[in-house]
NUGU-358973 format. One record per residue (C-alpha): residue in one letter; x, z negated, y. Coordinates in steps of 0.2 Angstrom, whole numbers, plus 5000, padded with zeros to 4 digits. Layout:
N
AXZY/...
This chain:
706
M515549604873/T513949674878/D512549764869/P512749954869/F510949994873/V509349874882/R507649924879/L506149844888/D504349894881/G502749904890/R501049944883/A501250134883/T502950164890/C504750114887/L506350094898/I508150124888/V509750074898/D511450144892/C512750004893/R514250094885/G515150144899/E515650054913/A514250084925/P512350044918/A511350194917/I509450244912/L509450344898/Y507850354895/W506150304906/G504350374900/R503150374886/R503550254872/L504650284859/P504450224841/D505150054840/D506450104827/L507150234837/D509050224837/P509650224857/A511350314850/A510350454843/L509350484858/A510850474869/L511650614859/L510250724861/G510850734879/V512750744877/R513350894887/Q514951004885/E516151024899/A515551154912/P516651274920/C517651204937/S516951024933/P517550844928/A517850834910/T516750714907/T515150704919/P515150564933/P513850454928/L512150424936/G512250234934/L511050114942/T511850094958/P512750284959/L514550264962/I515750354976/G517350254965/A516550334949/G516550524956/F514550534958/P514450684969/G512750634974/R512250514987/P512950334981/G511750184982/L512950074988/S514150095003/A515149955008/H516749915017/R518049805023/D518549875040/G518650045034/Q519549995016/G519049935000/W517450085001/A517750174984/T516850044975/W516850064956/T516249944944/A516349894926/I514849804918/T515249604914/A513849534905/I511849574900/H510649414901/R509149434893/I507949344904/D506349374892/A505549494883/A505149594900/T506849574911/V508449584908/E509949574920/I511349674920/D512949614929/S514449704935/E516149674945/D517249774956/T518749664954/A519949764964/H518849754979/G517849594976/I516149654974/G514749624962/L513249694957/V511649624947/H510349744942/R508749664939/L507449764929/H505749714924/L504349804914/A502549714913/G501149824907/D501749994911/V502649964930/L504349954932/R505149834945/M507049854948/R508149784960/T509949774965/T510749614971/L512549654977/I513849484980/N515249494991/R516549394978/G518049434993/D518849315005/T518349445021/A516749485028/L516049655019/S515149785030/V513549865020/E512950015026/A511950045012/C511349944995/D509850024987/A508649974975/P509150064956/A508950254955/L507750314943/P508250484933/A506750614934/P506750724920/E507350904920/A505550954917/V504750884933/T504551034944/D503650964961/W503950814972/T502550734981/L502850644997/F501650535008/E501550585025/G500350565040/R500050495059/W499050355067/S497150365061/G497850525049/E498850395037/L499450435019/Q499250625018/T500150715002/R500950865003/R501950934988/V503751024987/A504451114975/R505951044966/A507551154968/M509351094971/G509651004984/A508850824991/V507250805000/A507650655011/R506250565023/E506950415035/N505850285044/R506650205059/R505150125067/G505349945061/R503749935051/T503350045036/S502650175047/H501050295048/D502150455044/A503550405031/F502650295018/P504150235005/A503450324990/I503550474980/L502950554965/A503850674952/E502550784942/V502750894928/G501751044932/P500451094932/C500050924935/G498250864941/E497050714944/Q496450704926/A497950784916/G499750804918/E501350704917/V501850614933/F503050484938/G502850384954/V503950254965/Q503450144979/L504750024989/A504049864991/W504749835010/S503949855027/G505249905037/N506550035039/H506950125024/R507650275016/L507050395003/W508150524993/A507650634980/E508850754974/T509550884959/L511150894957/S511951064953/D512051014935/G510251024934/R510150804934/A508750754946/Y508450554951/L507550464965/Q508450324976/L507550234990/G508150074998/E508149995015/L509050075029/F510049965039/L510649985057/P512349965063/G512949805057/E511349735051/C512049695034/R513749605035/L513949475020/A515249325023/P516249275007/G515049224994/A513549285001/R512149424993/Y510949554996/T509649584987/S508749754991/P506849774990/D505849804973/L505749994968/V504149994958/C503950124947/A502550194936/W502250334923/S500650424918/D500250554907/A498550564912/G498850634929/R498850564947/S497450444942/G498250394927/L499850334936/A498550254951/R497650154935/A499450084931/F499850024948/H498149954950/A498349864934/H500149774939/V499349734958/R497749644947/A499049554935/R499949464950/P499549274950/Q499149284968/H497749414965/D496849264956/R496449194974/L495249354977/R494449344961/A493949174964/K492349244974/P491549424976/R492749514991/P491449475007/V490649595017/H491449595033/Y490749625052/N491949675065/T491749645083/W492949765089/E491749935094/A490349805097/V491149745112/Y492849785113/F493649645128/D491849605134/H491649435126/K490049325130/P489649175117/A487949205118/A487949385115/L489149365099/M488049235093/A486549375093/L487549495086/A488149375073/D486249345072/K485949545067/A487549535054/A486849405045/A485049485044/I485749645037/G486749555023/I488549515032/E489449385023/R491049365033/F491049375055/V492849445062/L492949395081/D494349535087/D495449565101/G494849455119/W494549305114/F496449215121/L497049165137/G496749285151/R496349445140/R495049565149/D496149725144/D497749765134/T498949725148/V498949545146/G498849395136/L499749445120/G500749295117/D499549145122/W498649125107/I497448995116/V495549005117/D495249065134/P494248935144/A493749045156/I492649125141/Y492248995129/S492048865140/D491748755125/G493048835114/L492748945099/G491848795089/P490248855094/L490249025087/V491248985073/A489748855071/H488348975073/V489249105060/R489448965047/K487748925049/L487049085047/G487949075030/M489449185035/E491249135036/F492249165053/G493649265053/L494949305069/W495949445075/V497849415081/E499449505085/P500949375084/E502449485083/M501649565100/V502049505118/N501249575134/P502449545149/D501149485159/S500949335146/E501249145150/L502449175134/F503449305140/R503749225158/A504349075149/H505449155136/P505949345140/E507449305130/W506049295113/V505949505114/L506849635105/G507749755116/T509249845120/P509849805138/P510349895148/A509350025139/P507650035148/Q506149995136/L504950125131/R503050105137/F502050065121/R500349995120/N500649885136/Q501649785123/L503449705119/V504049645099/L504349465098/D506149435089/F505449365072/G507549355068/Q507549195078/A507049035072/A506248975089/V505249115089/R504549095071/E504048915074/H503348935089/L502049065083/F501948965067/E501548825076/R500148915087/I499249005071/D499248855063/A498548745076/L497048865076/L496748865059/R496748685060/E495448655073/H494248795067/A493648825050/I494349015050/A494249105033/Y495049265037/L496549315050/K496549505053/W498549515057/D498949665068/M500649755074/N500149885087/R501649975090/D503550015081/I504949915084/T505750055096/H507349955104/P507749835088/G508949725097/G509049545093/A509949395099/G511749415105/G511449615105/A511549635085/A510149735078/G508649645073/A507449755063/H507949675044/A507849495050/H506249545060/V505449585044/L506149445033/G505549325048/L503849405046/Y503749365029/E504349195031/V502949145043/L501649225032/A502249135018/R502148965027/L500449005034/R499749055016/A500648905011/A499848775024/H498048865023/P497948925003/S496048965006/V496349075020/E496349265018/I497549365028/E497449555034/S499049675035/C498449785050/S499849875059/A498749995070/G497750045053/G498850085040/G500550065046/R500949925033/T500149945017/D501449935005/F501949824990/G503149715001/I501849665014/L500549625000/D501449494993/Y500949395008/T499249455012/D497649495003/R497049655012/V497649805021/W496949885034/T496950055028/S496650165044/D495950135064/T494850285061/N493250235053/D492750435052/A492150435034/L492750615030/D494450575038/R494350405027/L494050505012/T495750575012/I496550425018/Q495750325004/R496250444992/G498150424995/L498250234997/S497150224981/T498750294973/F499450134973/V498250004981/P496549954971/A494949954981/E494549764982/L496249754993/M495849925004/G494749865019/A493450025021/H492250005036/V490750085042/G490950155058/P489750195072/A488850365071/D490050445082/C491850415078/H492850375095/I494450425087/T493750625082/G492150635090/R491450685075/R489650625070/V489350565053/G487650515045/M487550335040/A487250395021/T488950475020/R489750335030/V489050205017/A489450305003/T491350315010/A491650135014/L490850074998/F492350114988/G493449974996/H493349825003/F491849865013/G491549815030/V490349875047/E491349895061/A489949965074/D488849905085/L487449835079/N486349825096/A486650025098/M485650055081/E483950105079/D483050015068/A482950145054/E484850155056/R485049965052/A483949975039/E484750115027/L486450015031/A485649845026/A485149955010/G487050025009/I487649845010/A486549784995/L487149944986/H488749864988/K488549704982/R487649754967/H489049844961/R490549784969/A491049674955/L491349854946/I492049914959/H493449794962/T494049774945/G493549954936/D494750104931/L494950254946/Y494450424938/R494850554953/L494150704949/D494950884953/R493850964964/P494251114976/E494751074994/S492951085000/E492550914989/I492950754985/A492450664970/F493050514959/G492250364949/I492550184944/V492250164926/A492049984917/A493749954905/D492249914892/Q491650094897/R489650014898/E489450074916/A490250174929/L490050234949/F490350404954/S490550484972/Y490350654976/T490550724995/Q490350915001/V491750885015/T491551065020/E490551215017/P490851294999/R491751464998/G490251494982/Y488351464982/F488451324971/A489951194967/A490851204949/P489951084936/L490450894940/R491550854924/L491650664924/D493050564917/G493350394909/L491750374899/D491550344879/P491150504871/A490150424858/A488950344869/R487250384878/Y487250344897/R485650334908/V486350424925/T485350374942/L485450434958/A486050294966/W486350344984/P485550414994/G483850334993/S482950494999/G483150645006/Y484150724991/P484150914987/A482650964976/S483751014962/P482750994945/L484150894939/F484150774954/A482450754952/A482750674937/L484350574942/G482850504953/E482250424939/G483650414928/A483850534914/V485050514899/F486550624892/S488050584882/G489550524884/A490450684879/A489150814888/L489550724905/M491450734902/A491650914895/A490051004902/G489750914916/L488450904929/Q487851034942/P487950944960/P486551034970/R486851134985/L487451025000/K487851035018/P489450985024/Q489650795025/A488350755011/A488850654999/F487850574983/L488150434970/L487850414953/H487550264941/L488050274923/E487450134911/R487750144892/I486150124883/A486850174866/
C-alpha cells in the first residue's frame, strides 16, 4: 500500500506528486498551497473528459514518461535487451520518506526486469530530482536514454527562454513562444559547451526581471546532454533534460544501476531576478560553500595578458610587486611554466616545472609572492595533451580517438581519456606533487577544446566515462588538499554548470574581458550562479578579442560584481590608469561582503542599458550598477526605479563610482555628497540617470539611516 499523494514544502513553494496510478506524476509545483489543502480535490480540478479520437484515459505524464504507458511524447527512458523488452511499463512498489525534504519512489517493471527510483528533494525553494535505473534482469540492458524526472509546465506558460552563445559570447538568452511541438537542444561537445547551456526557463508572460511568474531548470552535468521542451496536442507541456549517450555508452550488467544527473528546478513569482535569488540561495546553502565564507574572496591577478608564454622569473617578480602595490591578494601564474612550453604547440601533459626557465623551480617565485602578502595560484590543463610532449610519446594510447577517422585539428591538442584509471592516476599524482611541493592556494583548471572524437579504450564511446573520471580526480584533489581552491575554466565559460560546481570553487565566466560583452554574459550566468563564484576581471583597455577600447571606470564597474580580478599588463599602464585601478580594487574590497552575500535585483531596462543591484538581506545596504551600453533612443533615459529596498526606510544614496568625471546633473552633484530619499520613492518614482555617452557606467551605494 502506498500513499496516494506525496507533498514536499519549501519556504514559498510546494510539490505534490500523485501516486494513485501506476506511475508517479507531478500534480503541482509552484507557489506554496495551504497546508490543509486536499490533494484529491486539487487533482479533481484538473480531470479531463475523453477527447475525440483519443485514448479513453489520458496517458500519464509521469516522472519518467514511458512508452509502455502509451505516452505520446518523448519517453524519459529508452532501454532494451538486444531489441526486446523496450516497451517499459512500471508500477509503484514503495514510497520512502527519507526526511521532511526528501522522498524516494520505487517503481518496477517486473516483466522486463527494470527498476526505477525517483529521488525528489525540496530545500528552500529549489527542487532537485534524479532518476535511478536498475537492471533487475539476468542479461545486459542497453540504455539509450534515462533522463532526470520530467517537470510539467503549467498551460499558462507562454514562452521558453534558452541559453546559447559561442566562445567569448556565452550565456546569451533567446525567448521562444511556446507552441505545439518541441523545442530541442542537443550537445555533443563532451563538455557543458558555450552554445547549448543545459538550462531553460518557462515563463508566464509577460515576465520581466522584476515581475512575473517563471520556472527555471538546469541539468547538473558537465558533458553531453539533451534538452526537450514539448507541448502536446492535448495542451500539456513539460520539460525533460538528461545526459545524451553515445552508442553503447550505457550498458548495464545484471544488478547494475545508472543514476541521472540532478535536474535543479526553481520557481519565482517575482520575475527572472526572483528566480536567480532562489538559485543563489540554494548554491550558498550547500555545505561546500562554507569554505568560501572562511575568508573574503581574494582579488586575483592573472599573468596571461601580461606575459603570455614569455616567462622570466625576474620579470614575474617585478609584476608581482606591481600587483601587490595596487591591492591584489592572489597572484596566478598562467600558461607557460612547464616543460618545453614556449607556445601552444608543445608541452601539454608534461606537468613538470621547466628548468630551462625556472632554474631553481617555482619556489623562489612562490616565496616572493607570499612575502608580498599574496596567495599563489597556478594554471593547469590536465585533460589535454600536445602531440609534441613527453607524455604523448610515452602513452599515445591514453588519448581519446576514433581510428581510423583522423583527429580534427583543435588548438594543437588532443584529449586524454579520463575514463582510463591509469590516466586518472598519473594526472592526480602530477598535480598532487605540485600542490605538495609548493604553497599553491588556487588551481585554474582549464579545458580548451571540445571532445570531437570521444572513443575510449577498446574503441567504445568514452564521453560519459571522461566526465565521471574528471569528477573523480577533482574530488581526490579536494580531499587531499582541502584548502586549495579550484576554478573551472573551459575556454572561458564552456563548463559552468551545477555539476562541475560540486567539485570547484569558481567558474571562469568567459575568455573575453570586454566589459560590454561581459555585462550580458554575466547577466546570463547570474540566473544560476551568485557573484562570489563568477570570475570577473578587469582586462586591458583594448580587448584583444573584440578590439574595442573601454575606459577603466567601466571595466571596474563591470568586474566589481563577481569574484573580482585583473588580467592586464600592469607594466603597460600609465600611472593614472594604475591608480584608478587601485581605487577600483579598494572599492571592491569595501563592498565585497555585500556583493558576495547579498540578493540580486536585476532591473527592467531597454536594450541600450543594463542595470542591477545587490541588496543586503536585512535591506540596510545596497549597491546598484547602471551602464549606458549604446546611445539611447531619446534624449534621456527613463527614471531608474530601484528594487529590493525597504519602502518604509530612508536611505542615504551616494555616487560610489566613478570618483570623478560624472555628468554635471544637479541630482548627481547632490549624490556626490550623499542625498537622502525614502525607499518608497526610490522604488516607485526612481531617480533620473544623467545623459551619458555609450560605455559609461556609475555605481550607487545606499545605506539605510532610518
